[in-house]
C-alpha positions in Angstrom: 1.5 -16.7 -14.6 -0.3 -13.3 -16.3 -1.5 -12.8 -12.9 2.0 -13.1 -11.5 3.0 -10.4 -13.4 0.7 -7.9 -13.1 1.4 -8.3 -9.3 4.9 -7.8 -10.2 4.3 -4.9 -12.3 2.6 -3.4 -9.1 5.2 -3.8 -6.5 8.3 -2.8 -8.9 9.7 0.7 -8.7 10.9 3.3 -7.0 9.4 5.8 -4.3 6.1 7.7 -5.2 4.0 9.5 -2.5 0.7 12.0 -2.4 0.0 13.0 1.1 -3.4 14.2 1.0 -7.1 14.6 2.9 -10.2 13.3 0.5 -10.9 17.4 0.9 -7.6 18.9 0.7 -5.1 19.7 -2.0 -2.2 17.7 -2.8 0.7 18.9 0.3 3.6 17.2 -1.4 4.3 15.0 -4.8 7.3 13.2 -5.7 7.9 11.9 -9.2 7.7 8.6 -9.9 7.5 5.6 -12.7 6.1 3.0 -10.5 5.3 2.2 -6.9 2.8 3.2 -4.0 1.0 6.4 -3.8 -0.1 6.6 -0.2 -2.7 9.1 1.0 -5.0 9.9 4.2 -8.8 8.8 3.3 -11.7 10.4 5.6 -14.0 7.8 4.0 -12.2 4.9 5.4 -10.5 6.9 8.4 -7.3 5.8 7.6 -4.9 5.6 5.2 -5.0 3.9 1.6 -2.0 3.1 -1.0 -2.5 2.3 -4.6 -0.2 1.1 -6.7 1.0 3.4 -9.5 1.2 4.4 -12.3 -1.4 1.8 -13.0 -3.9 0.9 -10.3 -3.6 -2.5 -9.8 -3.1 -3.1 -6.2 -4.9 -1.4 -3.5 -4.0 -1.5 0.3 -6.4 0.3 2.4 -5.9 0.7 6.2 -9.1 1.5 8.2 -9.9 3.1 11.2 -6.3 4.2 12.1 -7.0 7.8 11.8 -4.5 10.3 9.7 -0.7 9.9 9.3 1.7 12.6 8.7 3.7 13.1 5.6 6.8 11.6 7.1 4.7 8.0 7.9 3.2 8.1 4.5 6.7 8.8 3.6 7.8 5.5 5.4 5.2 3.3 4.5 5.2 4.0 0.7 9.1 3.7 1.0 8.4 0.0 2.7 5.9 -0.8 0.3 8.8 0.1 -2.8 11.1 -1.7 -0.5 9.7 -5.0 -1.8 11.8 -6.9 -4.4 10.5 -9.6 -6.5 13.0 -11.9 -4.6 11.5 -11.5 -1.0 8.0 -12.1 -2.6 6.7 -15.7 -4.3 5.5 -13.9 -7.6 3.8 -16.8 -8.7 1.1 -17.1 -5.9 -0.8 -14.2 -5.7 -1.8 -15.2 -2.5 1.6 -14.7 -1.1 2.2 -11.2 -2.6 -0.8 -9.9 -1.0 0.0 -11.2 2.3 3.9 -9.6 2.1 2.0 -6.4 1.3 0.1 -6.4 4.1 2.2 -7.8 6.7 4.5 -4.8 5.4 1.6 -2.4 6.4 1.0 -4.0 9.5 4.2 -3.8 10.8 5.0 -0.5 9.9 1.7 0.9 11.7 2.3 -1.5 14.6 6.2 -1.6 14.7 7.5 2.3 13.1 4.4 4.1 13.8 3.0 2.3 17.2 -0.5 2.6 16.1 -2.7 -0.6 16.9 -4.9 -2.0 13.8 -7.8 -4.0 14.6 -7.9 -7.8 13.0 -8.9 -7.3 9.3 -8.6 -3.7 9.2 -5.8 -4.0 7.0 -6.7 -4.7 3.1 -4.9 -5.6 -0.2 -7.0 -6.0 -3.4 -5.8 -7.0 -6.7 -9.4 -5.2 -8.4 -8.2 -7.1 -11.9 -7.8 -10.5 -10.5 -10.8 -10.7 -7.9 -7.8 -11.5 -5.3 -8.4 -10.5 -1.4 -6.9 -10.5 2.1 -7.8 -8.8 4.7 -6.1 -9.1 8.2 
């Protein structure tokens, strides 16, 4: 039950996005209470989204290159749009599956970018839960 509540807090909240590369300064930032912060990450040649304000849930999309600010905002908004009613918070694996599925859907259907198998990973570091698709 505590795991479920931690995941629920990670997924609840408003829009948050900071678009930046590992070597560059912040380009755009929105004030946020809770949500996801998605940014380009050179070290994985892709995008990383972390839950904020507490970094509980990380999503890495490897080997997809750099996204522009518009696509980073779309991805953040779609992840923030997951509501507690849409997911089974009592099952941590379902939460991770839902987050990965939303992310893969955006890349494939909204950005027209193919993602290789197992290159979208979601991890809840404090609980040791993770999944890659």
